[in-house]
N, C-alpha and C positions, 0 to 999 in steps of 0.2 A: 331630301329625304331619304333615309336608308330602306332597305328592303323589311328589316324589322319593325321600323315605323311605320310603314303602309301597312303591316300585318296587324299590328297592335291594336286593340280596342279598348282605350281608356274607361268608357263608358259602361264595360262590362267585366272589368278586372278590379284588383284591388280593394277597396272599400265597396265597390258596386258588385263585386263578384256574387253570383247567385250559386250557392252550394249544391243545392237540388239539381241546378243545370249542369252545374260541373261533374258530379257524381252520374247523372244519368247518361251524359256523353261519354265518361270514361266507360261505363259499364256496356254502353253500345259498341265502342271501340274494342273491348275486349272479346264481344262477340264476333265482330266482323274479323279481327285478327286471328282468332281461334278457327274460324272458318277459312281463312286464307291459308292457314298452316296446312290444311289438306294439299294444297298446291305447293306451296314453297314456305319453308320456316324463315329464311332470311328476309322474304318479301312480306311476311307476316309481322315481323320485327320492325322492318321499316314502315308498315302502314301504322302500327300502334305508336311508333316514337314519332311521326309527323302530327298523328292525331293528338297524342297527348301535348306537343308542343303547341299546336293551333289551340286547344282548350286552353292552356297556359296563358296565350298572348292574346287571345280572343275573348275567352270566357265560354264559348262554345263554338261547335262545327256544323252541327244539324240544325238546318233552317227552322224557324217557329219553336226552339227548345224552351223560350221563357214562356211561352203560352201553354205548353203539355207538361214540362217538366214538374213543376209545383203541384199541379193536378194528378198527375201520376204518382207523385211521392204521398200526397194527400190519400188518394184511393186505395193505397197501400199500406196505410196505417203508418206510416213512416214519418209524417209531420213532427212527432216530438222529438225526433232525432236532429230537427233542424229549427233552430231557434225562431226563425223569422218566416218560417212558411205557412200561411193562414189556412186553415181547414177549408177547402172548397172554395178560396178566394179566386177572384177573379184577376188574373195576371195578364198583361199585354205589354208587349216591347217591340218595337220595329227596329228594323236595321234601317239605313240610310240608302237611298237611292244611288248615290254616287259620293265617294270621298275625295277623290283626286281632282283638284286644281286649285289654282291660287286664289284665295279669297279676294285679292286685290282685283284680278281679272274679272272674277265674278261680278264685284260692285261696279267696276268701271263699265262692263257690259250693260248691267242694269240701267245705269245712269243715261249712257249713249243712246239707249232705245226707249227711253221715257217709261220704264217699268218702276223706278225709283226717283223720288224727288227729294229736294232738301229745303228745309224753310230757313229763314232768316237766322235762326237760332243754331242752326245746325243739326237738327232733328230730321232723321230719315222717315219718309212715309211712302206708301205706295201711291201711284198717280191714280186718279178716279177713273181714268180709261181702263188701266190696266185692271184694278180691283173689280169693274163690272165684267170684264171678260173672264177673268178668273171665278168670279162668282158664278157666272153663267154656266161655265164648264164644270164647276162642282155640281151646280144643281143638277145638271145632264147626268153625269156620272152617278151621282146619290140616288137617282131615280130608276136607274138601269138595274140588271141583274148582275149575278157575279161573274158570269161568263164575259159580259162587256167590260166590267171593271178590269178583269185578269188582262182582257186583250189589251186595254188602254195601257195598263202598266208595263206590261211586256213591249208595247211600242215606245212609252216612255225611257225605257232602262236604256242606258249608255252603253249597252253591249247586247249581242245577239243573245235573245233569252225566250223562255218558255215561261208562262204564268197560269195559275189556277189558284182557285179559292181554297185554302187551307186553314186550319186553326182560326178560324173567326177572322182571317184577314187573307193577305194574297201571297202565295209564295212565289218567288221569282228565281229561275233556274237557268245559267248559262254555262257555258264550256269550264270557266275557270272559276266562277263564284255563283253564291246562292245567298240569296237575302230573302227575309220576309217583312212584310209591311204590315201593319195594323190596318184595319178597313178605312180609318180616318185618314191616315196617312197616304194610304194609297189613292184615295179619291183627291185630296189636296195636291198631292205630286203629280199625278197623271194630269189633273186639270191644269197645273201650274205650267207644265211642259208643253200643253197645248196652247194655253195662252201667251206663253212666251213666243212660240212659233209665229204667232200673229203679230207681234211685235217685233218679228226678224231678230230677236236674240240669237246670236250665233249657237249653233247646235251643241258644240262641245262645253257650252256654260249651262245649258239648259237644266240637267239632271243635277249638278252639284250645286244650283242654285235653288232647288226645292226645299230642303231642309231650312236654310236660312230665312227664306220667303215666308215659311209658316210663323214665324214671330210676329208677322204684321196680321195675320188672319183676324177679321172681325166678326166673322160668323163661322161657325162648326161645321166641318165638312160633313160631320155623319147627320147632324139633325136640325142644321140651319140657325141654332141658338147662339146668342151673343158669346162671345169669349170675354175672360179676365184675367189679370195678371193675380196670382195667388200663389201661397206657399202648401206644397204638399210633401208628405214623406214618401219618397218614392220606393216602389217596390222591387220586385225581382228585376235584377239588371237594369234598373232606372226606371221600370214601368211606373204607369199611374195609379197603382193600386194604394188607396189612401190607408195609412195604419198598419201596411202589411210587414212593415220592417222598421226596428228599431233603428232608425237612422236619421241624420239632422234633416230638416227640413230644405227642400230646394225650391227655388222660385220657378214657377212654371207657367206658361199660357194654356189655360183650360177653357173647357165649355162651361158655361154658369148653369146650363139646363141638364146636361146628360152627365157632365164631369169628365168628359174624354180630355187626356192630356194631349196636347197639339204640339207643344214646344217646351223643351227643358233650357233654361237660361244658364250656361256653364258658368261656375266660377273662372275668375282670370286665372288663378293659381292652376285651376285643373286644366284649362285648354291651352294654356302658354300664351294667349295674347295678352295684349295691354291695351 
């Protein structure tokens, strides 16, 4: 994987780009660059160039942008300028706890440690023992407060991180990267890492395994309701806001009770897998 490939975020760019998120990030970059100009004009140019490149490749650079940018645009009365922004709409989107590791390595480790099993027809499913451990950890985190959840997410992150409750989710900040997780994803992912530790899943595999494991959720991490595979029009940067965008419907795993989108089944053409 090249350096550019490791930086790119197809889920937040191309057809899924959220223009309010892009515009807000660029505006913030202009402000930051203008402030840096006082110290050094070349440095300001460098900050602006790097920031714009990251917005182009990743969709945004400020954690939590998909949560606050559309709301900010709406409150400023600028929604008519952006065809796909719902006035006052709830827009939520999570980064992933980790992107770096081979899918084959993750799958092998989960099989070896008894997290995943395979039936006679080759279908994958969670072992009963792992689901029980994961569900118990999710229930514990769901009942805790924001500080407890933030601490659990920081501990689960595959890098030295600090975490705090922000934008109705958890913002995680490290020396080289920052991510934002919706509360549902934060509960599911932190609980999954804890449960995988009980099953002796190798530590380097735990964070990368959290996102694919969410496709097996039987209960919602937020409310405990049943989950279902359904189709939704994804909102800002691929979020689960129904009807927020005039985009094709995507197959998702969502809570049948509260509607929270827990996993998006990517098209093979988009994620490059076969």
